[in-house]
NUTIDO-860374 format. One line per 10 residues: their letters; for each residue x, y, z of N, C-alpha, C, CB. Coordinates in steps of 0.05 Angstrom, whole numbers, plus 5000, padded with zeros to 4 digits. Glycine has a CB too. Layout:
BEGIN
a	X Y Z X Y Z X Y Z X Y Z ~ ...
END
This chain:
BEGIN
msvhvphvlw	2588 3876 9687 2583 3854 9669 2600 3858 9644 2552 3853 9662 ~ 2615 3838 9636 2633 3840 9613 2617 3835 9587 2656 3820 9615 ~ 2626 3847 9565 2613 3844 9539 2629 3825 9523 2610 3872 9525 ~ 2615 3805 9511 2627 3784 9495 2616 3786 9466 2623 3756 9507 ~ 2632 3776 9447 2623 3773 9420 2614 3744 9417 2645 3781 9399 ~ 2589 3739 9409 2579 3712 9407 2590 3697 9382 2548 3712 9405 ~ 2589 3671 9384 2597 3654 9361 2574 3654 9341 2604 3625 9370 ~ 2580 3658 9315 2560 3660 9294 2564 3638 9274 2560 3687 9281 ~ 2543 3624 9266 2543 3604 9245 2526 3614 9222 2534 3576 9255 ~ 2533 3608 9197 2517 3617 9175 2518 3598 9152 2528 3645 9166
apradrvyvt	2497 3599 9135 2495 3582 9111 2480 3598 9090 2480 3555 9117 ~ 2491 3600 9066 2479 3617 9045 2459 3602 9028 2500 3628 9027 ~ 2441 3616 9016 2423 3607 8995 2422 3629 8974 2394 3600 9006 ~ 2410 3624 8951 2408 3643 8930 2391 3667 8938 2397 3631 8904 ~ 2371 3663 8954 2353 3685 8961 2353 3693 8991 2325 3676 8954 ~ 2369 3679 9007 2369 3684 9036 2396 3675 9048 2346 3671 9050 ~ 2399 3681 9073 2422 3672 9089 2412 3663 9116 2445 3694 9092 ~ 2420 3639 9124 2413 3630 9151 2435 3637 9170 2407 3599 9151 ~ 2429 3650 9192 2449 3658 9212 2440 3648 9239 2453 3689 9212 ~ 2458 3636 9254 2453 3627 9281 2473 3641 9299 2455 3596 9283
vevpdatdvk	2462 3655 9319 2479 3669 9339 2477 3652 9364 2470 3699 9343 ~ 2499 3642 9373 2499 3623 9396 2502 3639 9422 2522 3603 9393 ~ 2480 3640 9437 2479 3652 9463 2460 3634 9480 2469 3682 9463 ~ 2471 3618 9498 2454 3600 9514 2436 3616 9532 2471 3581 9530 ~ 2411 3607 9534 2391 3619 9552 2390 3649 9549 2398 3612 9581 ~ 2387 3658 9525 2388 3687 9519 2362 3701 9529 2390 3692 9489 ~ 2367 3724 9541 2345 3742 9549 2351 3770 9538 2341 3742 9580 ~ 2332 3788 9539 2335 3815 9530 2347 3816 9501 2354 3831 9549 ~ 2337 3799 9484 2348 3797 9457 2338 3820 9440 2339 3770 9444 ~ 2357 3833 9426 2351 3855 9408 2365 3849 9382 2359 3883 9420
vsldnsilkf	2350 3849 9360 2361 3845 9333 2352 3868 9316 2352 3818 9321 ~ 2371 3880 9302 2366 3903 9285 2378 3897 9257 2377 3930 9296 ~ 2361 3898 9237 2371 3894 9209 2365 3919 9193 2357 3869 9196 ~ 2386 3929 9180 2383 3954 9165 2401 3953 9140 2390 3979 9182 ~ 2389 3952 9116 2403 3950 9091 2422 3927 9090 2418 3976 9085 ~ 2446 3930 9100 2466 3909 9100 2479 3906 9128 2487 3913 9079 ~ 2466 3917 9148 2478 3917 9175 2461 3899 9194 2480 3946 9187 ~ 2474 3881 9208 2462 3865 9228 2473 3873 9255 2467 3834 9223 ~ 2455 3882 9273 2463 3889 9300 2448 3870 9319 2456 3919 9307 ~ 2462 3860 9339 2451 3840 9357 2461 3846 9385 2459 3811 9349
satggenkye	2444 3843 9405 2452 3844 9433 2434 3826 9449 2452 3873 9444 ~ 2445 3814 9470 2429 3797 9488 2445 3792 9513 2423 3769 9474 ~ 2431 3781 9533 2443 3773 9558 2441 3743 9559 2431 3787 9583 ~ 2462 3730 9566 2462 3701 9569 2476 3694 9595 2475 3686 9545 ~ 2462 3685 9615 2474 3680 9641 2483 3706 9653 2497 3660 9639 ~ 2508 3707 9661 2520 3731 9672 2534 3748 9652 2539 3724 9695 ~ 2533 3741 9626 2547 3755 9606 2529 3771 9587 2563 3735 9589 ~ 2539 3793 9578 2526 3809 9558 2539 3804 9531 2527 3840 9565 ~ 2523 3800 9510 2534 3794 9483 2526 3816 9464 2524 3766 9473 ~ 2545 3825 9447 2539 3845 9427 2553 3838 9401 2547 3873 9437
lelelfgein	2541 3845 9379 2552 3839 9353 2542 3859 9333 2544 3810 9344 ~ 2559 3869 9316 2551 3885 9293 2567 3876 9269 2556 3916 9299 ~ 2552 3869 9248 2565 3859 9224 2555 3874 9199 2559 3829 9220 ~ 2573 3881 9182 2565 3892 9156 2564 3867 9137 2585 3914 9145 ~ 2540 3860 9129 2536 3836 9113 2547 3839 9085 2507 3828 9112 ~ 2551 3817 9071 2563 3817 9044 2546 3833 9024 2566 3789 9035 ~ 2519 3831 9027 2502 3845 9008 2478 3857 9023 2492 3826 8987 ~ 2461 3870 9007 2437 3883 9019 2416 3862 9025 2426 3904 9000 ~ 2400 3868 9046 2380 3850 9055 2352 3863 9055 2387 3839 9083 ~ 2332 3846 9054 2304 3856 9056 2296 3854 9085 2285 3839 9037
tekskwkvsg	2296 3877 9098 2290 3877 9127 2261 3870 9133 2297 3904 9139 ~ 2243 3876 9115 2215 3870 9120 2208 3840 9119 2197 3884 9100 ~ 2222 3825 9102 2217 3796 9099 2234 3779 9117 2221 3788 9070 ~ 2255 3791 9128 2273 3776 9145 2260 3770 9172 2300 3791 9149 ~ 2266 3747 9184 2254 3739 9210 2276 3728 9228 2232 3717 9205 ~ 2269 3728 9254 2287 3716 9273 2271 3704 9296 2308 3736 9284 ~ 2282 3685 9310 2269 3672 9333 2290 3664 9354 2251 3648 9324 ~ 2281 3663 9378 2299 3654 9400 2293 3625 9406 2296 3672 9426 ~ 2314 3608 9406 2310 3581 9414 2328 3577 9439 2318 3560 9391 ~ 2329 3553 9449 2343 3548 9475 2371 3557 9477 2342 3520 9480
rsidlniert	2388 3550 9457 2416 3556 9458 2425 3577 9438 2432 3531 9455 ~ 2406 3587 9422 2415 3606 9401 2392 3623 9392 2425 3590 9377 ~ 2399 3642 9375 2379 3660 9361 2383 3654 9332 2384 3691 9368 ~ 2361 3645 9319 2362 3637 9291 2350 3659 9274 2347 3610 9286 ~ 2365 3667 9253 2356 3688 9235 2353 3676 9207 2376 3712 9235 ~ 2332 3684 9194 2327 3677 9166 2328 3704 9152 2299 3662 9161 ~ 2351 3711 9141 2355 3738 9129 2350 3736 9099 2383 3749 9135 ~ 2329 3750 9090 2322 3751 9061 2340 3771 9047 2292 3758 9057 ~ 2351 3763 9024 2367 3781 9008 2349 3798 8990 2387 3765 8990 ~ 2358 3822 8983 2341 3839 8966 2341 3828 8937 2352 3868 8965
esgefwprlt	2362 3815 8929 2363 3804 8902 2374 3775 8904 2381 3820 8883 ~ 2360 3757 8891 2369 3729 8889 2393 3729 8869 2347 3710 8879 ~ 2410 3710 8873 2433 3708 8855 2452 3687 8866 2447 3735 8852 ~ 2477 3690 8859 2498 3671 8868 2499 3672 8898 2525 3678 8856 ~ 2507 3649 8910 2511 3648 8939 2532 3668 8947 2519 3619 8947 ~ 2529 3679 8971 2549 3697 8981 2574 3680 8988 2539 3712 9006 ~ 2598 3690 8980 2622 3675 8987 2630 3676 9016 2645 3685 8970 ~ 2619 3696 9030 2624 3699 9059 2601 3715 9071 2651 3713 9065 ~ 2598 3715 9097 2576 3729 9110 2580 3759 9110 2573 3719 9138 ~ 2605 3768 9114 2610 3796 9117 2623 3809 9091 2629 3801 9140
ksniknrnia	2619 3835 9089 2631 3849 9066 2662 3847 9068 2622 3879 9066 ~ 2673 3849 9091 2702 3848 9095 2711 3819 9090 2710 3858 9123 ~ 2734 3816 9076 2745 3789 9073 2766 3782 9093 2757 3787 9045 ~ 2766 3798 9115 2784 3791 9137 2772 3769 9154 2790 3817 9155 ~ 2787 3749 9161 2778 3726 9176 2768 3735 9204 2799 3705 9179 ~ 2744 3727 9211 2733 3733 9237 2730 3707 9252 2705 3748 9235 ~ 2745 3703 9273 2746 3678 9287 2719 3670 9301 2767 3678 9308 ~ 2701 3689 9303 2675 3684 9315 2654 3675 9294 2665 3708 9330 ~ 2661 3675 9269 2642 3667 9248 2651 3641 9235 2639 3690 9226 ~ 2632 3622 9232 2639 3597 9219 2615 3588 9202 2646 3575 9241
vdwskwided	2621 3570 9184 2600 3559 9167 2583 3539 9183 2613 3544 9142 ~ 2557 3540 9179 2539 3521 9192 2535 3497 9174 2511 3535 9199 ~ 2552 3477 9178 2552 3454 9160 2525 3438 9162 2575 3435 9166 ~ 2510 3441 9184 2485 3427 9186 2464 3439 9167 2475 3428 9215 ~ 2468 3463 9158 2449 3476 9140 2461 3480 9112 2440 3503 9151 ~ 2486 3473 9109 2500 3479 9084 2489 3461 9061 2530 3475 9087 ~ 2486 3472 9038 2482 3457 9013 2499 3470 8992 2451 3456 9005 ~ 2506 3454 8972 2521 3465 8949 2502 3482 8932 2534 3443 8932 ~ 2513 3502 8919 2497 3520 8903 2482 3504 8881 2515 3541 8891 ~ 2495 3483 8870 2483 3467 8849 2459 3451 8859 2503 3449 8837
deeednydwn	2458 3445 8885 2438 3427 8897 2415 3443 8910 2450 3409 8917 ~ 2413 3469 8905 2394 3485 8920 2365 3476 8915 2397 3514 8912 ~ 2359 3465 8891 2331 3456 8886 2323 3434 8906 2329 3445 8858 ~ 2343 3419 8917 2337 3398 8935 2337 3407 8964 2358 3376 8932 ~ 2339 3433 8969 2339 3444 8996 2313 3439 9010 2345 3475 8995 ~ 2314 3424 9032 2290 3418 9047 2293 3427 9076 2283 3388 9045 ~ 2311 3445 9081 2315 3455 9108 2291 3473 9116 2342 3470 9111 ~ 2279 3466 9139 2257 3482 9149 2268 3498 9173 2233 3464 9158 ~ 2272 3524 9168 2284 3540 9189 2265 3544 9213 2292 3568 9178 ~ 2240 3538 9209 2220 3540 9231 2220 3516 9249 2193 3545 9219
qsggdvndfg	2235 3496 9243 2234 3472 9260 2242 3479 9288 2253 3450 9249 ~ 2229 3464 9307 2233 3471 9335 2257 3457 9347 2208 3463 9351 ~ 2268 3438 9334 2291 3424 9345 2293 3396 9334 2290 3423 9376 ~ 2315 3383 9340 2319 3356 9329 2302 3336 9343 2348 3349 9332 ~ 2291 3318 9328 2275 3296 9338 2288 3270 9328 2245 3298 9329 ~ 2292 3252 9346 2306 3227 9339 2291 3213 9315 2307 3208 9362 ~ 2264 3215 9315 2249 3203 9294 2255 3215 9266 2220 3204 9300 ~ 2264 3240 9266 2271 3253 9240 2294 3239 9226 2277 3282 9245 ~ 2310 3224 9241 2333 3212 9229 2329 3183 9222 2356 3214 9248 ~ 2304 3173 9222 2298 3146 9214 2309 3125 9233 2309 3141 9187
mdnfyppqgd	2309 3130 9258 2320 3111 9277 2304 3085 9278 2320 3123 9305 ~ 2279 3085 9268 2264 3060 9267 2278 3040 9250 2236 3066 9257 ~ 2293 3049 9231 2307 3030 9213 2330 3015 9226 2317 3045 9188 ~ 2339 3024 9249 2361 3012 9262 2353 2988 9279 2375 3032 9279 ~ 2327 2984 9284 2318 2963 9301 2304 2941 9285 2299 2974 9323 ~ 2308 2915 9292 2294 2894 9277 2265 2895 9282 2306 2867 9285 ~ 2249 2883 9264 2220 2883 9269 2213 2867 9294 2206 2872 9244 ~ 2192 2876 9307 2183 2862 9331 2165 2838 9324 2168 2881 9350 ~ 2167 2817 9339 2150 2793 9335 2162 2770 9349 2148 2787 9305 ~ 2151 2746 9345 2161 2722 9357 2187 2715 9346 2141 2699 9354
eddmvvgnde	2205 2703 9362 2231 2694 9352 2228 2673 9331 2248 2683 9375 ~ 2207 2656 9333 2203 2635 9313 2197 2646 9286 2180 2617 9323 ~ 2185 2670 9285 2178 2683 9259 2202 2695 9245 2157 2704 9264 ~ 2224 2700 9260 2247 2713 9249 2265 2693 9235 2262 2728 9270 ~ 2272 2698 9210 2290 2681 9195 2317 2695 9193 2278 2675 9166 ~ 2336 2682 9206 2363 2694 9206 2380 2680 9184 2376 2691 9233 ~ 2378 2654 9183 2393 2639 9163 2379 2613 9159 2423 2634 9172 ~ 2388 2598 9139 2375 2573 9134 2395 2551 9140 2365 2571 9104 ~ 2394 2541 9166 2413 2522 9175 2410 2495 9161 2411 2518 9205 ~ 2386 2488 9152 2382 2462 9139 2399 2459 9114 2353 2458 9133
deedeekpdl	2401 2480 9098 2416 2479 9074 2445 2475 9079 2412 2504 9057 ~ 2456 2487 9100 2484 2484 9106 2492 2455 9113 2492 2502 9129 ~ 2474 2441 9128 2480 2414 9136 2478 2395 9112 2461 2405 9158 ~ 2460 2400 9093 2456 2383 9070 2477 2387 9048 2429 2388 9059 ~ 2491 2410 9049 2510 2415 9028 2533 2395 9030 2520 2444 9029 ~ 2542 2387 9007 2565 2369 9006 2590 2386 9006 2565 2350 8981 ~ 2609 2378 9024 2633 2394 9026 2653 2383 9006 2645 2392 9055 ~ 2669 2401 8993 2688 2392 8974 2711 2376 8987 2700 2416 8958 ~ 2722 2358 8972 2744 2342 8981 2770 2358 8977 2746 2314 8966 ~ 2783 2364 8999 2807 2381 8998 2833 2364 9002 2806 2403 9019
sdldk	2830 2338 9002 2854 2321 9008 2874 2321 8985 2845 2292 9013 ~ 2866 2329 8961 2884 2330 8938 2903 2354 8939 2869 2330 8913 ~ 2897 2373 8955 2913 2398 8954 2941 2393 8966 2899 2420 8970 ~ 2960 2404 8952 2988 2402 8962 2992 2422 8983 3008 2406 8938 ~ 3009 2414 9002 3015 2433 9024 3039 2449 9018 3019 2418 9049
END
């Protein structure tokens, strides 16, 4: 069985970091958090996945949590000290092609008070996106007013015969 490095998404906050490790149908998941080290291993299908990262700063291992969902492992990593957002996930500033920003969880540092992301959510629900607003109200066709045709017929049309061609 070959060993692969999983794709990782992340989004910072002043007091925590959200990390998503993408491994479809993960089994035998092991997550280890120690000071500033994240170790991960899992099996997904016929592949074995392993990852070890030295994080940008120190973390609170007791308050940090993780859960397995269908296509990924979601981590809510608590920082030991709140402060400025981490500029990157890892201590090393060398580009890692397996790590990317999670734009679905991203907020600007200035907008953190408005953060309403619930990391415990079980998944996307169409109703969460206000899809009800895309459909017209239900009822009889006679009750629906689309336009007022009577006014259009009664309006006097301007005389355009004076216009030069």
